[in-house]
N, C-alpha and C positions, 0 to 999 in steps of 0.2 A: 471725104474719099469713100467710094463704094467698095465694100469688101468683095474680093473675088475668091474662087475656089482655092483652098489651101492657105488663105490669108485671113487676117482678122482686122476688124475696123480699128482705126486710130483711136487710142485711148482705152481700148478694150483690155480687160484683164483675163479674158478667156483665151485658152490655147488655140492655135490654128487648127482648123479641121480640114482634112484632105477631102477632095471632091468625092472620092469613092468610099470614104469612111462612114460606117453606119451610125445612126443617131445613138446617143448614149441612153442606156436604160438603167434607171436607178436600181441598185441592189436592194432586194427586199430582205428584211431581217426582223426577227422577233423583237418587239419593243420591250422595255423593262416593264411597262404597264401590262402588256399581254402575258409576259412570263409570270408576273405576280398574280394576275387573275387565275391562271392555271394552277399555280402552286396553292393558292388559297382554296380554290375549289377542291383540289385533291386532298388537302388536309381536312377539309370538312367532310368530304365523301368517305374518307378512310377513318373518320372519327379521331384523327390526331387532335383536332379541335372539336370536342364532343358538344352536343346540344346543351345550351344553357351556359356554356363557357363565355366569360367576358374576355375579350381580346385585350391583352396588355401590349399596346403598340410598341413600347420601348423594347420589351423582351422579344417579341416576335420579329421586330426589325433586326435585332442582333442575330437571331437564329437564321434569318433569311439573307442577312448581309446587305440590307438596304436601309435608307434613311426613312424617317417617319412620313415625310411628305408624299412620296410615291406609294408608300404602304397605305396611307390614309385614303388616297384616291382609289386604290384598288379595293379597299374595304367598302367604300361607298358604292362602287360598281357592283360588287357581289351582293351588297344589301339590296340594290335595285332588282336583283334576280330572285330575291326571296330567301337566300341562304343565311343572311345575317340580319339582325334587327338593330337599329340605332335607337337605344333606349335613353331617354333623358335621365341624367344623374348616374347612369351606369356606363354609357358609351356603347361600343359595338359588342353584341352578344350573339352567339350562334343560335339560329332559329330552332326552336323545339316544336315539331309538329305533333298534333294530337292524333289519336286513332281516327277520329271523325274527319280531320283535315285530309289524312292520307286516303281514306276510303272514298271521300267525295272527289278528290282530285283524280284518283284512278278511274272512277266512273266517267268523269269528263274526258279523261285521256282515251278511254276505250271508245267513246262516242266519236272523238276526232280521228282516231286511228282507223276505225272501221269504215267511216265515211271516206277517208283517204284511200283505203284499200280498194273499195269498189271502183273509184275513179282511176286508180293506178292500173288496175287490170285492163281497163279500157284504153287508157291514153299512153301508157309507157311504151317506149320503143324497145326492141330486142336488146339494143346496146345498153339502154338504161337498166333493164332487168339484169343484164350480165354484170353491170357495175355493182348492183346490190349483191349478187352472188359472190363477186370478188371480195366485197367487204365481209360477207358471211364467212368465206373461206379464211380470210385473215383472222377473224374472230375465233374460228375453230382452231387455228394454229396457236393462238394465245391460250385457248382452253387446254390444248395438249401440253403446253408448258406450265399450266396452272398459274399463269400470270393474271391474277384476278383484276387488277386495276386496268391493264391494257385491254383485257377481254371485255370489261365493262364499257370502256369508252367505244370500242368497236361495236358492241351490242347496241349501244344507244345510237351510234351512227347508222346502223341497219334500220332501226325504227324510223329515224329522221329521214333517211333516204326514201323509204317507202312512202312516207307522208308527202315528201316533195314531188314524187311521181304523180300525185294527184293534179299538179299544175295549178294549185289554188294558193296564192301567196298569203291571203288572210288566214286560211286554215293553218298553213305552216307556221305563221307568226304566233297564233294562239297556242299551237302545239309546243313550240319551242319555249315559250314563256312558262308554260306549265311544267314541261319536262325539267327545266332548270330547278324548279322548286322541289322536285322529287329526287334529285340526284343522290343524296346520301341514302334515302330510304330504299331506292331500287338497288343500290350497291349492296345493301345488307341482305337482299334476297338470295345472294349467291354465297353466303357465309359458310353454310354446311355443304359437304360434298354431294349429298343426295338431292338437295335443293338445286344446286348448280347443274347436276345432270338433268334434272327435270326441265330447267329453263333451256338448256341446250337442245333437248329433244323438241321442245315447243318451237324453237327457232328453225330447226330443220323442217318442220311441218309448214311454217310460214313461208320460207323461201321456196319450197317445192310448190306450194299453191300459187305463189306469185309467178314462178317460171311457167306454170301451166295456164296462167291467166284465169284461174278458177276463183272468181271473186267470192263466192259463198264459202268455199273452203278456206280462203284467206281470212275472211271475216270470222269464221269459227275458230281458226287457229289463233288469231289475235285476241279474240274474246277469252278463250281458254287461258292464254298466256297471261293476260292482265288479271283475270280472276285468280289464277295461281300465284301471281305476284303478291296479291293481298294476303293469301294464305301463308306465303313464305316470309313476309315481313311483319305481320301484325304482332307477333310476340316480341319483336325487337324494338318497337316504338316506345 
């Protein structure tokens, strides 16, 4: 028998669908894996799990209220991002970056961001630039609340959004991979109030240059910002 509107085929376990009923859309929700990834990253960023710490899966699982299997999968994913090392005989250890590691990565990050900045000023639409401004304004609201972690996440979202405006997927992929490895270090740059104020002023200059589509001003602002990032974090490595 052929199903008609409002009916279901014989033997079907599916409920009848009315002719004018819209198609079902699956409800999206954060998966356990996604939530664990975010929690692990945050714990590393905020040094709840300091560099050099060996992760005790049993203890951490109890603290987070999860079993070892999903936790182990999340640890592997974060290890692939460069925040955790899987060391034979020791297990999962929080990655310790050297001064040279950080300096060299910031140099490459600056090259990627400045290349993206020039392209963004040429290619971005007014609406896309307005979206970056909106992220910046949200970041400033968190700064006013002195909510350091949420400020930091929006700060990184602003950088990533500018890079995406270049319209170069390969550049964006390289940038995101490097940015993941620097998460904890860049968070440290806002530890002291005067350092935080300096970073905020640099972001104001970046967003103003982007809004004006002044590529050279944006390159100068980004270069200054990343050079000062090194100054702000080098004593904390």
